[in-house]
N, C-alpha and C positions, 0 to 999 in steps of 0.2 A: 310506813310513810314518814319521811324526814320533816320535822317541824323546826327544831332548833338544836344547835350544838353549843353547849355551855362549858367553858374551861374555867375552873376556879382554883386559885392558889396553886397553880401547876409549878412544881419544883423538881428539877432533874439533876441528879448527881451521877458522876462517872468515877470509877476507881481506875486511876491511871498510874503510870510510873512516877509521876510527880506528886502523887497523893490524891486525895479526894477533891474533885473540882465540881463547881455548880454553874453550868452554863445557862440555866434558866431558873429564875428566882421569883416565885410567887406571881406568876402571870395569870391574869383573868380577862376573859373576853367572851362575847357571844356572837354567833352567826345565825341569823334567821333564815328560814326557808326562802330560797330564791335570791338571797342577798349575795353581792359580790364584794369581797373584803380583801384589802391589800395589807401585807405585812412587810414593812420596809426597814432598812437599816444597813449599815456597813457589814462586810464579812466579819463573822465572829461575834455578832450581836445576839445570836441565839434563835434566829428566825427559823432556819431549817430544822434544828433540833426540836423546837416547839411543835412544828408541823408533823415531824416524824413520830413524835410521841403519840399523836392521835392514831397513827397506824401501827404503833408498837415496833417500829423499825429500828429503834435505838438499842434494842436488846443485843447482845453479842459484842458490845464495846468493853465491859458490860455497863448498863445504866440502871438506875432505879428511880422511880417516879413517885412523887407524893402530890396529893391534891385530887381534884375530880375532873373527869371528862364525861359530861352528861349528854346523852343522846335522847332527846324528847323527855328530859327530866330523870332519866335513869342513868346512874353512874356505871360506865362500862370499864372502868379501871378496877383491878383488884385492890382491896384495902390492905396495904402493907405499912400503915402508919407506925406500927409497933417496931418496924425496922429502924425508926429514927429516934434519936435521943430527944425527949420532949423539951429540954431546955436549949440545947444547941442547934436542934433541927438537922443534925448531921447523922447520916446513915451509919449503922453499926457495920464495920468492915469485916464481915465473916463470909468466906467464899460460899458456904452452903446457902447463906441468905440470898446472895446475888443469883445463884443458880435457880433457887426456888422462885425468885421474883421473875426471872426471864421466862420460865415455864408457865407461870400463872399469867403473865402478861400476854404471851402467845395464845394461850387457850381462851383468854378473855376477849381479845381483839380480832383474832383470825376470822370469826364468822362475819365480820363487817367489811373485810377487805375485798374490794372489787364490787361487792353488791351495794354497800352504803358509801364507802370511801374509796376513792381511786386517786392516783397521783401521776403527774407528768414531771419527770426528773430533769435536771439541768442539761445533761449531755445524753441525748437520746441514743447515741451510738453505743454507750456503755450499758444501756438497758436491754439491748437486743443480743441474743445468742448468735454468734457468727456461724454456728454449725447447723442452724435450722432456718428454713425459709421464712419469709415474712408471713406467708399464709398460715403456716403451722403455729407460729407464735400468736398471731391474731385470733386464730380459732381457739387457742387455749384461754385467751382473755374472754372470748364470747361465752365459753362454757361456764364462766362464773355467774352468768345471768340465769335465773331459774327457768325462764322461758326458752333458753337455748340449750339447756343441759342434755336433753334427749333427742335433739334434732339429728337428722341424717348428715353425712359428710357433704352432700350436695347442697343442703340447706345452709350448713355452716359456711361453706365456700361462698355461696350467694350473698349471705349476710356480711361476710368479711369484705367482699368486693364492693358491697353497698357502702360500707363505712369508708373504704379507701376512696370511693368516688365522692363521698361527702367532704372528704378532706382535699378534694380537687387534685387527686393523683391522675396524671394524664392517661395511663393505661392500667387500670385496676387489676385486670386478670393477669397481665404480664408481671406486675409488681407482686402479686400473690405468690408467684413461683420463684421470685428472685431471693437472693441472700442479702443481708445487710450491707456487705462491702460493695454491692453493685449499685447502691443508691447514694445520692448526694446528701449533704447535711440537712438541707431543707426538706427533702423527701423523707429522710429518717425521722425528723421531728414530726412530720405529718403522720407517719405510721405510729409513732409513740402516742400521739394524741388520739388517734383512732383506737388504739388498744385501751387507752384510759376511758374512752367514752363508750366503747362497744358493750361493756358489761352493764351499761345504764346505771351508773352510781347516782347517789343523791348529792354527795359532796365531792367536788373535784378540787384537788390541791395541785397547783401549778408552781413548781419551784424553779424560778428563773427560766421560763419556758423558751426564751429566745436568746439566751446568753451566747451560745455557740454559733449563732447565725449572723450573717452580714445584715446591714441596716435594711436593705430593700426586702430581703426574704423575711426578716423578722417582722416588718410592718404587715406583710401579707398574712403571716401566721397569726399575728395578734387579732387582726380583723376577722379572720376565719374562726378563731377560738371564741371570740366575743359573740359572733353570730350563732355558733353552734350551742353555746351555753344558754343563750336567750331562747333559741328554738326548743331545746330540750328542757328548759326551765330548771337548769342546774344551779345549785348553790356553789359558789366559787371562792376559794382562798388562794390568792396569788402572792408568792414570795418574790421580792425583788429589791434591788437597790436603785432601780431606775424609776424616777418619779413619772416619766412620760408613759411607761408601761402601766403604772398604777392608775394614772388618770384615764387611760384608754379603757381599762378593764373593770374598774371597781367603783363602788359607791361610798365605801367607808375605808379609812386608812388607820392602821395601827403601827405606830413608830416604836421600834425597839432599840435599846442601847444597853450593852453589857448585861444582857439577860433579863432586863426589866422593860416593861412598857412605859414609855415616857410621855406619849401623847396619843389620843384617839380623836379623830375628827372626820367630817365628811370629805370625800375626795375633791369635791368642787371648791373646798376651802383651802386647798394647797396653794395658798397665795401668801406673799410676804406680810400682808396686813392681817391675815387670819391665823397664821401659825403662831403658837405661843412659846413652845419650848426652844431654847437656844440651839439644841442639837438638830431639831427638825428644820429650824431656820437655816442652819449651816448646811444641811443636806440640800435644801432648795438653792442656796447660793452656789453650791458646788456642781449644779446641773447645767449643762450647756443648753441655752435657749436663745431665741431671737433677741431678747432684752440684754442678755449677757454679752452676746456678740456685738450688739450695737454700742453698749457702754464699756466694753472691755473690762467687765467686772467679775470674771470667774474667780472664785476664791476656794482654795483648798482648806480642809479642816486640819488645824495643827495637831500633831501627835498621832496616836493610833488607839484603836479599841483595846482596852486592857484585857489581858488574858484571864480566863475564868479562875486561875489559881491566885491572881493578885487580889489583895484585900484593899479596897478603897473606902475610906470613911466619908460620911456625908453623901452628897450627891455624886453619883458615879461619873458624871460628865464634867465635874468642876475643874479637873486638871486641864481640860481643853476648852473651857467655856469662855467665850468672849465677854459675856455679861459679868462674870466674876472679875475679870481683868478691868473692865470699865468701872465697876463699883470701887475697886481698890484705887484706881487712878483718881476717882472723885472723892476719895477720903472716906468712903462708906465701908470701913473695915468690918463693922459688925455684920453687915450683909454677907460679905465674903467669908467671914469666919463661920457663919451659920451654914453656908453651902459646903464648907470643908469638913464640918463636924456632925451635922444633923441630916440624916437621910429624909428627903421629902416623900410624902405619900402621894398617890394618884388622886387628884382632887377634881371634882366635877365643876366645870366653869359654866357650861350651858347644857341644854338637853342632850346635844349630840357631840359635846367636846369635853375631854378630860385631859389634864396635864399634870406631870410630876415635876414641879419646879417651885422653889421658894419665892420667885418673883410673882407668882400667881396664887398666893395664899393669903388669907386674912389674918393669920397668926402674927402678932408683932415680933420683931426681931429679938428684942431683949427677953421676951417670954420664952422663946425657943432656946436661947443660949443659957437660960437659968434652969431649964428643965433637965 
């Protein structure tokens, strides 16, 4: 029985040609049973890597994870904290260590894949094997469920067609015998969602579930996904850079930037007057809406997300932050200097809202600059 997923101080490092990089840095959040949570930010902010770490899919890059992922209070990650230097928090770069980590991670998380955790990926066409029929691939997903493991072929086909019908496929039995190349993009995405739901997981992770679809089809898919998650009482984690998708599907929003969580707030508070972090505000201003169209006020965020290999001192958003620029123009150089030199922590503002920004801390400017 799924009750809660708790992620605590999750840190992920990859050994690359450019050296050791850290795309996820001390990320912590909780998802309660039945809750729908959104994870938003630009490409390269660490959203997908964070979600994949729950499934153990980042192994093979290779990657190493530090921190805790607790399912109902039990840590499901192997403890390899001794792979990290206690002072620098950098993983020791020994090939045998990385291989041991990958094996341990696979053994630890594999029992939960399909049965507790399931995922809808960005491009459904890449998730389906072109050499096998839709039916065969859907049946394999069904077999992950304990109640379907020992069912007959006829029962499995009946159940597969049932799920295709629930996803509003026009001819489920015909689709069962077809190959991926015979389906449209919208139909493929429905099949991928059916495969993710068929094993009856407790937590569904949807990574940009409508990115490859046109607006009309995407809207239908979102409504269908929301209805199915409600009917099945599923816990949902949605990854997106589209605030409209997040508002449609979720109750709580986690905003990520450069591998860190910068704000957590309820989805209904995705409003200019309620959002606190400058990055979250900039994301809202960059979204096309009726207000933006009416006022012709669509604004791009200057600069780009820093690479994980880049070292940025202070707040990681300060090179792009409009607030830092405003404070400098107003002669408040102490405030700007603090943002450039002192990394802020994630502070609780209200019961359901936390933010990582010096503009929303009670610590005086001079005190932080002297520490």
